[in-house]
The first five atom37 places (N, CA, C, CB, O) and aatype in JSON, in Angstrom:
{
  "aatype": [12, 0, 6, 3, 2, 0, 9, 13, 18, 15, 10, 10, 6, 15, 4, 3, 19, 19, 5, 10, 16, 14, 10, 3, 17, 10, 16, 3, 19, 10, 7, 1, 10, 1, 3, 2, 12, 3, 6, 3, 6, 9, 12, 5, 10, 10, 14, 18, 11, 18, 11, 11, 15, 1, 6],
  "atom_mask": [
    [1, 1, 1, 1, 1],
    [1, 1, 1, 1, 1],
    [1, 1, 1, 1, 1],
    [1, 1, 1, 1, 1],
    [1, 1, 1, 1, 1],
    [1, 1, 1, 1, 1],
    [1, 1, 1, 1, 1],
    [1, 1, 1, 1, 1],
    [1, 1, 1, 1, 1],
    [1, 1, 1, 1, 1],
    [1, 1, 1, 1, 1],
    [1, 1, 1, 1, 1],
    [1, 1, 1, 1, 1],
    [1, 1, 1, 1, 1],
    [1, 1, 1, 1, 1],
    [1, 1, 1, 1, 1],
    [1, 1, 1, 1, 1],
    [1, 1, 1, 1, 1],
    [1, 1, 1, 1, 1],
    [1, 1, 1, 1, 1],
    [1, 1, 1, 1, 1],
    [1, 1, 1, 1, 1],
    [1, 1, 1, 1, 1],
    [1, 1, 1, 1, 1],
    [1, 1, 1, 1, 1],
    [1, 1, 1, 1, 1],
    [1, 1, 1, 1, 1],
    [1, 1, 1, 1, 1],
    [1, 1, 1, 1, 1],
    [1, 1, 1, 1, 1],
    [1, 1, 1, 0, 1],
    [1, 1, 1, 1, 1],
    [1, 1, 1, 1, 1],
    [1, 1, 1, 1, 1],
    [1, 1, 1, 1, 1],
    [1, 1, 1, 1, 1],
    [1, 1, 1, 1, 1],
    [1, 1, 1, 1, 1],
    [1, 1, 1, 1, 1],
    [1, 1, 1, 1, 1],
    [1, 1, 1, 1, 1],
    [1, 1, 1, 1, 1],
    [1, 1, 1, 1, 1],
    [1, 1, 1, 1, 1],
    [1, 1, 1, 1, 1],
    [1, 1, 1, 1, 1],
    [1, 1, 1, 1, 1],
    [1, 1, 1, 1, 1],
    [1, 1, 1, 1, 1],
    [1, 1, 1, 1, 1],
    [1, 1, 1, 1, 1],
    [1, 1, 1, 1, 1],
    [1, 1, 1, 1, 1],
    [1, 1, 1, 1, 1],
    [1, 1, 1, 1, 1]
  ],
  "atom_positions": [
    [[17.91, 55.66, 14.91], [18.14, 54.41, 13.9], [17.83, 53.5, 14.28], [19.25, 54.06, 13.46], [17.64, 52.47, 13.63]],
    [[17.68, 53.69, 15.64], [17.43, 52.29, 16.67], [15.27, 51.81, 16.07], [17.68, 53.14, 19.26], [14.72, 50.72, 15.9]],
    [[14.88, 52.88, 15.99], [13.34, 52.74, 15.72], [13.42, 52.17, 14.28], [12.4, 54.27, 15.81], [12.38, 51.59, 13.94]],
    [[14.54, 52.19, 13.24], [14.96, 51.8, 12.26], [15.15, 50.18, 12.1], [15.99, 52.53, 12.13], [14.66, 49.43, 11.26]],
    [[16.09, 49.83, 13.27], [16.5, 48.74, 13.42], [15.54, 48.29, 14.26], [17.76, 48.65, 13.77], [16.47, 48.6, 15.01]],
    [[14.58, 47.86, 14.96], [13.65, 47.06, 15.67], [12.71, 47.55, 14.16], [13.13, 47.55, 17.59], [12.4, 46.49, 13.6]],
    [[12.53, 47.94, 13.89], [10.69, 47.9, 11.96], [11.96, 47.02, 11.21], [9.93, 50.59, 10.28], [11.5, 46.02, 10.65]],
    [[13.25, 47.14, 11.08], [14.24, 45.98, 9.69], [13.44, 44.67, 10.8], [17.04, 46.02, 9.6], [12.41, 44.15, 10.37]],
    [[13.85, 44.34, 11.83], [14.02, 43.33, 12.75], [12.78, 42.78, 12.65], [14.44, 43.71, 14.12], [12.65, 41.67, 12.16]],
    [[11.77, 43.46, 13.09], [10.06, 42.34, 13.24], [9.72, 42.36, 12.4], [8.71, 42.55, 14.02], [8.7, 41.67, 12.33]],
    [[10.19, 43.17, 10.76], [10.21, 42.37, 9.26], [10.71, 40.97, 9.19], [11.14, 43.12, 8.22], [10.15, 40.15, 8.47]],
    [[11.56, 40.73, 9.79], [12.49, 39.54, 10.09], [12.26, 38.89, 10.71], [13.45, 39.59, 10.44], [12.95, 37.87, 10.62]],
    [[11.27, 38.88, 11.69], [10.56, 37.79, 12.73], [9.79, 37.56, 11.93], [9.93, 38.1, 14.13], [9.83, 36.43, 11.42]],
    [[8.35, 38.92, 11.31], [7.44, 37.88, 10.92], [7.66, 37.05, 9.55], [6.17, 38.51, 10.87], [7.03, 36.03, 9.25]],
    [[8.63, 37.65, 8.79], [9.33, 36.35, 8.07], [9.16, 34.73, 8.78], [11.04, 36.7, 8.07], [8.46, 33.8, 8.39]],
    [[9.99, 34.8, 9.82], [10.38, 33.6, 10.33], [8.31, 32.96, 11.26], [12.18, 34.08, 11.71], [7.92, 31.8, 11.4]],
    [[7.59, 34.21, 11.64], [6.33, 33.38, 11.88], [5.8, 33.11, 10.51], [5.2, 34.13, 12.82], [5.3, 31.99, 10.44]],
    [[5.76, 33.76, 9.48], [4.81, 33.06, 8.43], [5.45, 31.69, 7.39], [4.34, 34.36, 7.38], [5.08, 30.99, 6.45]],
    [[6.66, 31.88, 8.29], [7.62, 30.12, 7.38], [7.62, 30.9, 5.87], [6.18, 27.86, 7.24], [7.19, 30.49, 4.79]],
    [[8.46, 32.54, 6.31], [9.14, 32.47, 5.2], [10.78, 32.52, 5.03], [8.6, 33.41, 4.58], [11.38, 33.16, 5.9]],
    [[11.58, 31.86, 3.93], [13.13, 32.64, 4.19], [13.22, 34.21, 4.16], [14.21, 32.2, 2.99], [12.6, 34.84, 3.3]],
    [[13.89, 34.74, 5.0], [14.02, 36.15, 5.33], [14.64, 36.19, 3.96], [14.9, 36.69, 6.78], [14.03, 36.71, 3.02]],
    [[15.77, 35.69, 3.82], [16.71, 36.32, 2.85], [15.83, 36.45, 1.06], [18.3, 35.14, 2.88], [15.87, 37.29, 0.16]],
    [[15.29, 35.44, 1.22], [14.12, 35.55, -0.16], [13.26, 36.55, -0.56], [13.14, 34.66, -0.1], [12.82, 37.16, -1.54]],
    [[13.21, 36.39, 1.05], [11.3, 37.42, 0.42], [11.92, 39.09, 0.37], [9.29, 37.39, 2.33], [11.6, 39.95, -0.46]],
    [[13.09, 39.28, 1.72], [14.03, 40.59, 1.36], [14.01, 41.17, -0.45], [15.84, 40.02, 1.79], [13.48, 42.06, -1.12]],
    [[14.93, 40.05, -0.64], [15.5, 39.95, -1.89], [14.44, 40.35, -2.74], [16.04, 38.63, -2.21], [14.32, 41.47, -3.25]],
    [[13.55, 39.19, -2.89], [12.05, 39.82, -3.7], [12.01, 40.96, -4.09], [10.83, 39.89, -2.98], [12.33, 41.59, -5.1]],
    [[11.37, 41.23, -2.67], [10.9, 42.79, -2.37], [11.49, 44.1, -2.74], [10.88, 42.97, -1.1], [11.02, 45.13, -3.21]],
    [[13.06, 43.61, -2.27], [13.88, 44.85, -2.98], [13.44, 45.23, -4.41], [15.46, 44.47, -3.12], [13.46, 46.31, -5.01]],
    [[13.03, 43.91, -4.8], [13.69, 43.82, -6.29], [12.58, 44.74, -7.39], [0.0, 0.0, 0.0], [12.74, 45.43, -8.4]],
    [[10.99, 44.16, -6.26], [9.61, 45.15, -6.54], [9.52, 46.25, -6.13], [8.46, 44.76, -6.09], [8.5, 46.88, -6.45]],
    [[10.46, 46.85, -5.35], [10.04, 48.47, -4.99], [10.06, 49.1, -6.33], [11.18, 49.38, -3.9], [10.69, 48.68, -7.3]],
    [[9.08, 50.47, -6.28], [9.61, 51.43, -6.57], [9.14, 52.81, -6.41], [9.83, 51.2, -7.51], [8.0, 52.79, -5.94]],
    [[9.59, 54.05, -6.62], [9.32, 55.09, -6.26], [7.82, 55.71, -6.1], [10.01, 55.64, -6.94], [7.22, 56.5, -5.36]],
    [[7.54, 54.83, -7.32], [5.84, 55.57, -7.4], [5.07, 54.44, -6.51], [4.96, 55.7, -9.38], [4.13, 54.07, -7.22]],
    [[5.05, 53.88, -5.55], [3.67, 52.05, -4.74], [3.2, 53.43, -3.92], [4.66, 49.83, -3.11], [3.65, 54.2, -3.08]],
    [[2.03, 53.23, -4.68], [1.04, 53.22, -3.28], [0.84, 52.28, -2.05], [-0.19, 53.17, -3.68], [0.98, 51.07, -1.94]],
    [[0.47, 53.28, -1.14], [0.59, 52.47, 0.13], [-0.46, 51.01, -0.07], [0.06, 53.55, 1.56], [-0.93, 50.61, 1.0]],
    [[-0.73, 50.48, -0.9], [-1.33, 49.23, -0.75], [-0.74, 48.46, -1.16], [-2.35, 49.04, -1.14], [-0.73, 47.31, -0.71]],
    [[0.08, 48.95, -2.39], [1.45, 48.39, -3.24], [2.1, 47.24, -2.28], [2.75, 49.78, -3.54], [2.3, 46.03, -2.23]],
    [[2.35, 48.96, -1.26], [3.62, 48.07, -0.19], [3.16, 47.39, 0.44], [4.5, 48.68, 0.81], [3.81, 46.36, 0.6]],
    [[2.24, 47.46, 0.94], [1.22, 46.94, 1.84], [0.98, 45.93, 1.33], [0.09, 47.61, 2.1], [0.13, 45.68, 2.17]],
    [[0.93, 44.76, 0.47], [1.2, 43.78, -0.18], [3.01, 43.09, -0.39], [0.51, 44.24, -1.37], [3.38, 42.18, -1.13]],
    [[3.57, 43.66, 0.26], [4.73, 43.13, -0.11], [5.25, 43.16, 1.45], [5.58, 43.98, -1.33], [6.48, 43.11, 1.44]],
    [[4.67, 43.23, 2.88], [4.66, 42.57, 3.59], [4.72, 40.9, 4.2], [4.16, 43.07, 3.63], [4.0, 40.02, 3.75]],
    [[5.21, 40.81, 4.72], [5.73, 39.36, 5.11], [3.88, 38.57, 4.95], [6.72, 39.33, 7.23], [3.57, 37.74, 4.1]],
    [[3.16, 39.02, 5.76], [2.37, 38.03, 5.6], [0.85, 38.28, 4.89], [2.31, 37.51, 6.88], [-0.18, 37.61, 5.04]],
    [[1.15, 39.82, 3.84], [0.53, 39.36, 2.55], [1.1, 39.13, 2.17], [-0.06, 39.79, 1.8], [0.98, 37.97, 2.57]],
    [[2.3, 39.04, 1.24], [3.01, 38.86, 0.53], [2.88, 36.93, 0.5], [4.29, 39.73, 0.95], [3.03, 36.18, -0.47]],
    [[2.65, 36.69, 1.49], [3.26, 34.73, 2.07], [1.55, 34.29, 1.32], [3.55, 34.17, 4.91], [1.56, 33.2, 0.75]],
    [[0.03, 35.13, 1.31], [-1.27, 34.82, 1.42], [-1.29, 35.08, -0.29], [-2.29, 35.79, 2.62], [-2.35, 34.82, -0.85]],
    [[-0.01, 35.65, -1.26], [-0.11, 36.2, -2.08], [-0.03, 35.31, -3.31], [0.61, 37.12, -1.92], [-0.7, 35.31, -4.35]],
    [[1.45, 34.2, -2.7], [1.95, 33.19, -3.21], [1.41, 31.73, -3.43], [2.83, 33.18, -2.63], [1.71, 30.72, -4.06]],
    [[0.49, 32.16, -2.62], [-0.4, 30.54, -1.73], [-1.62, 30.35, -3.0], [-1.55, 31.01, 0.5], [-2.45, 29.44, -2.92]]
  ]
}
């Protein structure tokens, strides 16, 4: 459980670093997740790549 929390908080902090609103990012990403996504698709949802795809 502690590892899961660390990952979650790291993602939220990453949003701050790349100047994304964590709540907006999380809301959008959770709406896009699918059971059959491959690793590359998931990687595109991480804050840094997500921000680059929006620019």
